[in-house]
C-alpha positions as CSV (number, residue, x, y, z in Angstrom):
1,M,0.0,0.0,0.0
2,A,2.9,2.3,0.8
3,R,4.2,2.0,-2.8
4,Y,1.0,3.2,-4.6
5,W,-0.6,5.3,-1.8
6,P,2.3,6.9,0.1
7,G,1.4,8.1,3.6
8,R,-1.6,5.8,3.9
9,S,-1.8,2.5,5.8
10,L,-4.3,-0.2,6.5
11,L,-4.3,0.8,10.1
12,E,-6.2,3.9,9.1
13,L,-9.1,1.5,8.2
14,Y,-9.3,0.2,11.7
15,R,-8.8,3.6,13.2
16,G,-11.7,5.0,11.2
17,E,-9.6,7.4,9.2
18,M,-10.3,5.4,6.0
19,S,-13.6,4.1,4.8
20,W,-14.2,0.7,3.3
21,R,-15.2,2.5,0.1
22,E,-11.8,4.2,-0.1
23,L,-10.1,0.8,0.3
24,K,-12.3,-0.8,-2.4
25,V,-11.5,2.0,-4.8
26,F,-7.8,1.7,-4.1
27,L,-7.8,-2.1,-4.6
28,K,-9.9,-1.8,-7.8
29,F,-7.5,0.6,-9.5
30,L,-4.2,-1.0,-8.5
31,P,-1.7,-1.3,-11.4
32,P,-1.3,-4.8,-12.9
33,D,2.2,-5.0,-11.6
34,S,1.2,-4.7,-7.9
35,A,1.7,-7.6,-5.6
36,T,-2.0,-7.6,-4.8
37,A,-3.0,-7.8,-8.5
38,R,-0.5,-10.6,-9.1
39,A,-1.9,-12.5,-6.1
40,V,-5.5,-12.2,-7.4
41,R,-4.4,-13.4,-10.8
42,G,-2.4,-16.2,-9.3
43,S,0.6,-15.7,-11.6
44,S,4.2,-16.5,-10.9
45,P,6.9,-13.8,-10.7
46,E,8.5,-15.2,-13.9
47,E,5.2,-14.7,-15.8
48,E,4.8,-11.2,-14.4
49,A,8.3,-10.2,-15.5
50,W,7.2,-10.8,-19.1
51,T,5.0,-7.7,-19.6
52,L,3.5,-6.8,-23.0
53,D,6.4,-4.6,-24.0
54,R,8.9,-7.3,-23.2
55,Q,6.9,-9.9,-25.2
56,L,6.9,-7.5,-28.2
57,L,10.6,-6.8,-27.9
58,A,11.3,-10.6,-27.8
59,T,9.1,-11.0,-30.9
60,I,11.1,-8.3,-32.7
61,A,14.4,-9.8,-31.7
62,D,13.2,-13.2,-33.0
63,A,12.1,-11.6,-36.3
64,V,15.5,-9.9,-36.7
65,R,17.3,-13.1,-36.0
66,E,15.1,-15.1,-38.5
67,N,15.6,-12.4,-41.2
68,T,19.4,-12.5,-40.7
69,F,19.3,-16.2,-41.0
70,A,17.3,-16.1,-44.2
71,T,19.6,-13.4,-45.7
72,V,22.7,-15.4,-44.9
73,K,21.1,-18.6,-46.2
74,V,19.9,-17.1,-49.5
75,G,23.0,-14.9,-50.2
76,G,25.7,-17.2,-48.8
77,D,27.8,-19.9,-50.3
78,P,25.7,-23.2,-50.3
79,K,28.7,-25.2,-49.2
80,K,29.2,-23.0,-46.1
81,T,25.6,-22.3,-45.2
82,G,24.3,-25.8,-45.9
83,R,24.4,-26.9,-42.3
84,L,23.1,-23.6,-40.8
85,K,20.1,-24.2,-38.6
86,P,17.4,-21.5,-38.0
87,P,17.7,-19.6,-34.7
88,R,15.5,-20.8,-31.9
89,P,13.1,-18.3,-30.5
90,I,13.6,-16.6,-27.2
91,P,11.9,-18.8,-24.5
92,R,8.8,-17.2,-23.0
93,P,6.7,-18.3,-20.1
94,G,3.5,-20.0,-21.1
95,V,4.8,-20.6,-24.7
96,E,5.8,-24.1,-25.5
97,E,8.9,-24.7,-27.6
98,P,8.0,-26.0,-31.0
99,Q,8.5,-29.8,-31.4
100,K,11.1,-31.2,-33.6
101,N,10.0,-31.7,-37.2
102,N,8.9,-35.3,-37.7
103,V,10.1,-35.9,-41.3
104,I,8.7,-39.0,-42.9
105,K,11.1,-40.5,-45.4
106,F,9.8,-42.7,-48.3
107,G,12.0,-45.4,-49.7
108,G,15.7,-45.9,-49.1
109,R,16.9,-47.3,-45.8
110,H,13.9,-45.9,-43.9
111,G,11.4,-48.1,-45.7
112,S,8.2,-47.0,-47.3
113,G,7.1,-44.7,-44.5
114,A,3.8,-46.5,-44.2
115,K,4.4,-47.3,-40.6
116,Q,5.2,-43.7,-39.8
117,L,2.2,-42.5,-41.7
118,A,0.0,-45.0,-39.8
119,Q,1.3,-43.7,-36.5
120,V,0.6,-40.1,-37.6
121,F,-3.0,-40.9,-38.6
122,G,-3.6,-43.5,-35.9
123,R,-4.5,-46.4,-38.2
124,P,-2.6,-49.6,-38.9
125,A,-0.6,-49.7,-42.0
126,A,-2.1,-51.5,-45.0
127,N,0.9,-53.9,-45.3
128,Q,0.8,-54.9,-41.6
C-alpha cells in the first residue's frame, strides 16, 4: 500500500480514518504489476516479468534473427551455409517450444514410410 498510496496505511481503516469504500477504490484501481493484483491473478513472478512490451521486444528480436538467418542462407555460399540451422526463438513463459519436425522418409533405408504415416493418422498400415 505504501508504494502506490504513500502516507496511507491499512491501520487507518481500523482507526476509522479510511472508509471501506476508499479501500475498495484503491484495490480496484491497483496497477497490474502490484503484488495484490498478481496474487489475485495467481501468476508466478516469472510470468509477471514478461510484460506486453517485453513480449513484443522478444518477438522483434526473434524476427530480426530469422531475417538475418534467411539473408545469410539465401545470399551465402551453399557449401558454407548448408548446415546452418534456423535460430531458436527466445523462450517465453507460457509458450511451449516447438516440437522437432517429424520428417517421414519414403523409400531408401527408412522403408516406405507406411508405418510412420499410420502412427501419424492413428491407423494400422495396410501392409501390416
